[in-house]
LUMZA-696746 format. One record per residue (C-alpha): residue number from 0; residue in three letters; z, x, y. Coordinates in nm, 2 decimals. Example, Ala and Ser with C-alpha at 12.3 -4.5 7.8 and 13.67 -1.06 7.14 Angstrom:
> num;residuo;z;x;y
> 0;ALA;0.78;1.23;-0.45
> 1;SER;0.71;1.37;-0.11
//
This chain:
> num;residuo;z;x;y
> 0;UNK;-3.21;-9.07;4.78
> 1;UNK;-3.20;-8.73;4.76
> 2;UNK;-2.88;-8.77;5.06
> 3;UNK;-2.76;-9.01;4.87
> 4;UNK;-2.74;-8.84;4.59
> 5;UNK;-2.56;-8.54;4.75
> 6;UNK;-2.33;-8.84;4.94
> 7;UNK;-2.21;-8.94;4.58
> 8;UNK;-2.12;-8.55;4.49
> 9;UNK;-1.94;-8.51;4.75
> 10;UNK;-1.74;-8.82;4.73
> 11;UNK;-1.66;-8.74;4.36
> 12;UNK;-1.54;-8.43;4.46
> 13;UNK;-1.27;-8.54;4.71
> 14;UNK;-1.12;-8.75;4.48
> 15;UNK;-1.04;-8.50;4.19
> 16;UNK;-0.72;-8.42;4.25
> 17;UNK;-0.61;-8.07;4.40
> 18;UNK;-0.32;-7.91;4.26
> 19;UNK;-0.05;-7.89;4.50
> 20;UNK;0.03;-7.61;4.70
> 21;UNK;0.37;-7.43;4.82
> 22;UNK;0.47;-7.32;5.16
> 23;UNK;0.45;-7.05;5.34
> 24;UNK;0.75;-6.86;5.21
> 25;UNK;0.86;-7.08;4.90
> 26;UNK;1.08;-7.28;5.15
> 27;UNK;0.98;-7.68;5.17
> 28;UNK;0.82;-7.86;4.91
> 29;UNK;0.50;-7.82;4.77
> 30;UNK;0.18;-7.99;4.95
> 31;UNK;-0.19;-8.09;4.84
> 32;UNK;-0.41;-7.81;4.91
> 33;UNK;-0.77;-7.92;5.04
> 34;UNK;-0.91;-7.54;5.06
> 35;UNK;-1.15;-7.50;5.35
> 36;UNK;-1.47;-7.26;5.29
> 37;UNK;-1.40;-6.92;5.44
> 38;UNK;-1.71;-6.86;5.71
> 39;UNK;-1.83;-6.45;5.54
> 40;UNK;-1.70;-6.45;5.24
> 41;UNK;-1.81;-6.83;5.10
> 42;UNK;-1.47;-6.83;4.89
> 43;UNK;-1.24;-7.17;4.95
> 44;UNK;-0.93;-7.05;5.10
> 45;UNK;-0.56;-7.23;5.08
> 46;UNK;-0.48;-7.32;5.48
> 47;UNK;-0.11;-7.25;5.33
> 48;UNK;-0.11;-6.90;5.25
> 49;UNK;-0.37;-6.57;5.31
> 50;UNK;-0.51;-6.60;4.99
> 51;UNK;-0.79;-6.81;4.79
> 52;UNK;-0.68;-7.16;4.69
> 53;UNK;-0.47;-7.19;4.33
> 54;UNK;-0.66;-7.28;4.04
> 55;UNK;-0.47;-7.43;3.78
> 56;UNK;-0.44;-7.29;3.45
> 57;UNK;-0.37;-7.41;3.10
> 58;UNK;-0.23;-7.22;2.76
> 59;UNK;-0.35;-7.36;2.41
> 60;UNK;-0.16;-7.23;2.15
> 61;UNK;-0.34;-7.23;1.86
> 62;UNK;-0.24;-7.33;1.54
> 63;UNK;-0.19;-6.98;1.42
> 64;UNK;0.01;-6.84;1.68
> 65;UNK;0.28;-7.19;1.59
> 66;UNK;0.25;-7.02;1.24
> 67;UNK;0.32;-6.73;1.31
> 68;UNK;0.60;-6.83;1.53
> 69;UNK;0.78;-7.01;1.31
> 70;UNK;0.75;-6.76;1.08
> 71;UNK;0.96;-6.50;1.24
> 72;UNK;1.23;-6.72;1.26
> 73;UNK;1.35;-6.68;0.89
> 74;UNK;1.25;-6.33;0.89
> 75;UNK;1.51;-6.25;1.26
> 76;UNK;1.79;-6.46;1.06
> 77;UNK;1.74;-6.27;0.72
> 78;UNK;1.70;-5.94;0.85
> 79;UNK;2.06;-6.00;1.09
> 80;UNK;2.24;-6.09;0.76
> 81;UNK;2.13;-5.83;0.60
> 82;UNK;2.24;-5.58;0.86
> 83;UNK;2.60;-5.75;0.84
> 84;UNK;2.62;-5.77;0.45
> 85;UNK;2.52;-5.35;0.51
> 86;UNK;2.77;-5.30;0.76
> 87;UNK;3.09;-5.53;0.55
> 88;UNK;3.01;-5.29;0.29
> 89;UNK;3.01;-4.96;0.50
> 90;UNK;3.37;-5.06;0.59
> 91;UNK;3.53;-5.07;0.30
> 92;UNK;3.47;-4.73;0.28
> 93;UNK;3.62;-4.62;0.59
> 94;UNK;3.97;-4.45;0.57
> 95;UNK;4.25;-4.67;0.68
> 96;UNK;4.40;-4.59;0.95
> 97;UNK;4.77;-4.69;0.83
> 98;UNK;4.85;-4.60;0.47
> 99;UNK;4.96;-4.87;0.23
> 100;UNK;5.19;-4.63;0.06
> 101;UNK;5.57;-4.84;-0.04
> 102;UNK;5.78;-4.49;0.03
> 103;UNK;6.10;-4.47;-0.17
> 104;UNK;6.42;-4.66;-0.11
> 105;UNK;6.66;-4.49;0.01
> 106;UNK;7.01;-4.68;0.11
> 107;UNK;7.06;-5.03;0.15
> 108;UNK;7.28;-5.21;0.45
> 109;UNK;7.55;-5.38;0.23
> 110;UNK;7.54;-5.73;0.19
> 111;UNK;7.78;-5.99;0.24
> 112;UNK;7.62;-6.16;-0.08
> 113;UNK;7.32;-6.15;-0.33
> 114;UNK;7.16;-6.49;-0.16
> 115;UNK;7.10;-6.30;0.18
> 116;UNK;6.95;-6.02;0.00
> 117;UNK;6.75;-6.27;-0.16
> 118;UNK;6.66;-6.47;0.12
> 119;UNK;6.61;-6.18;0.36
> 120;UNK;6.34;-6.01;0.11
> 121;UNK;6.20;-6.30;0.04
> 122;UNK;6.05;-6.40;0.45
> 123;UNK;6.10;-6.03;0.56
> 124;UNK;6.09;-5.79;0.30
> 125;UNK;5.70;-5.73;0.34
> 126;UNK;5.67;-5.61;0.67
> 127;UNK;6.10;-5.46;0.70
> 128;UNK;6.13;-5.31;0.35
> 129;UNK;5.98;-5.01;0.12
> 130;UNK;5.92;-5.30;-0.11
> 131;UNK;5.60;-5.46;0.02
> 132;UNK;5.39;-5.66;-0.18
> 133;UNK;5.04;-5.58;-0.15
> 134;UNK;4.80;-5.91;-0.18
> 135;UNK;4.40;-5.86;-0.29
> 136;UNK;4.36;-5.89;0.04
> 137;UNK;4.58;-5.65;0.22
> 138;UNK;4.25;-5.43;0.07
> 139;UNK;3.97;-5.58;0.26
> 140;UNK;3.86;-5.47;0.56
> 141;UNK;3.93;-5.51;0.82
> 142;UNK;4.23;-5.72;0.72
> 143;UNK;4.38;-5.42;0.55
> 144;UNK;4.39;-5.27;0.88
> 145;UNK;4.58;-5.53;1.06
> 146;UNK;4.86;-5.59;0.74
> 147;UNK;4.87;-5.21;0.68
> 148;UNK;4.94;-5.23;1.11
> 149;UNK;5.14;-5.45;1.10
> 150;UNK;5.40;-5.36;0.80
> 151;UNK;5.40;-5.03;0.99
> 152;UNK;5.54;-5.19;1.28
> 153;UNK;5.78;-5.40;1.14
> 154;UNK;5.92;-5.08;0.89
> 155;UNK;5.92;-4.86;1.29
> 156;UNK;6.17;-5.13;1.40
> 157;UNK;6.37;-5.24;1.12
> 158;UNK;6.34;-5.11;0.76
> 159;UNK;6.64;-5.24;0.50
> 160;UNK;6.54;-4.95;0.25
> 161;UNK;6.54;-4.69;0.56
> 162;UNK;6.94;-4.82;0.62
> 163;UNK;7.05;-4.39;0.67
> 164;UNK;6.87;-4.44;0.97
> 165;UNK;6.90;-4.60;1.31
> 166;UNK;6.75;-4.96;1.30
> 167;UNK;6.67;-5.06;1.68
> 168;UNK;6.64;-5.40;1.57
> 169;UNK;6.94;-5.45;1.37
> 170;UNK;7.11;-5.62;1.63
> 171;UNK;6.86;-5.87;1.72
> 172;UNK;6.73;-5.93;1.37
> 173;UNK;7.04;-6.26;1.27
> 174;UNK;6.92;-6.37;1.65
> 175;UNK;6.52;-6.41;1.56
> 176;UNK;6.59;-6.53;1.28
> 177;UNK;6.80;-6.81;1.37
> 178;UNK;6.57;-6.87;1.67
> 179;UNK;6.31;-6.97;1.43
> 180;UNK;6.09;-6.63;1.57
> 181;UNK;6.09;-6.46;1.25
> 182;UNK;5.85;-6.52;0.96
> 183;UNK;5.57;-6.55;1.22
> 184;UNK;5.39;-6.86;1.15
> 185;UNK;5.06;-6.65;1.09
> 186;UNK;5.23;-6.54;0.77
> 187;UNK;5.37;-6.84;0.60
> 188;UNK;4.99;-6.94;0.61
> 189;UNK;4.96;-6.70;0.34
> 190;UNK;5.29;-6.69;0.24
> 191;UNK;5.44;-7.02;0.22
> 192;UNK;5.71;-6.95;0.01
> 193;UNK;5.90;-6.67;0.32
> 194;UNK;5.92;-7.08;0.49
> 195;UNK;6.29;-7.11;0.53
> 196;UNK;6.47;-7.45;0.58
> 197;UNK;6.70;-7.51;0.87
> 198;UNK;7.00;-7.45;0.62
> 199;UNK;6.85;-7.16;0.50
> 200;UNK;6.78;-7.01;0.77
> 201;UNK;7.12;-7.06;0.93
> 202;UNK;7.27;-6.89;0.61
> 203;UNK;7.07;-6.59;0.66
> 204;UNK;7.14;-6.54;1.02
> 205;UNK;7.48;-6.58;0.93
> 206;UNK;7.45;-6.30;0.61
> 207;UNK;7.22;-6.05;0.88
> 208;UNK;7.52;-6.10;1.08
> 209;UNK;7.77;-6.04;0.86
> 210;UNK;7.53;-5.77;0.64
> 211;UNK;7.44;-5.57;0.97
> 212;UNK;7.71;-5.53;1.15
> 213;UNK;7.95;-5.31;0.80
//
């Protein structure tokens, strides 16, 4: 009976599935490991490696760990939002790289008609004169930095309020208006009143050509 019990126990051990064993060096498909007992140490060794046969392990996540992980996500999101709010407030006190001051009007071109002057100031005056209308969002950083920079660049290229100095953009002003390059599409999004009809665009182009040629 002892022999039969031993054989039954040996057979049950053989039916236990063994963990897969990777090929040496990590190449080739995994195989079922059949450990062989070491004659000296008595430890079951994996025939495909130099160490003991792998023992399957299972990580059990407790309810407490799940609660901690789920509660840490809202805290992380709140921390990120808090930092963003602090930075948004802090940059409001940073000095603006470009001034938003309107310098005094020194000289204007001899407009060919009041209509040409009115259309120019409606469509182009914010960026090409010293009579810029600064909206509320032009004082909210970082948008204020971009707007002030665009105005400064536009004034440097063409400024009808400082006609007593050379204007390098005067010769091409009529052309860019006629081709629809000005006003810029991004400017028209926040200033729909600056949009020109086809007839107004042609009239403004002719008026600028006549005014700036004087």
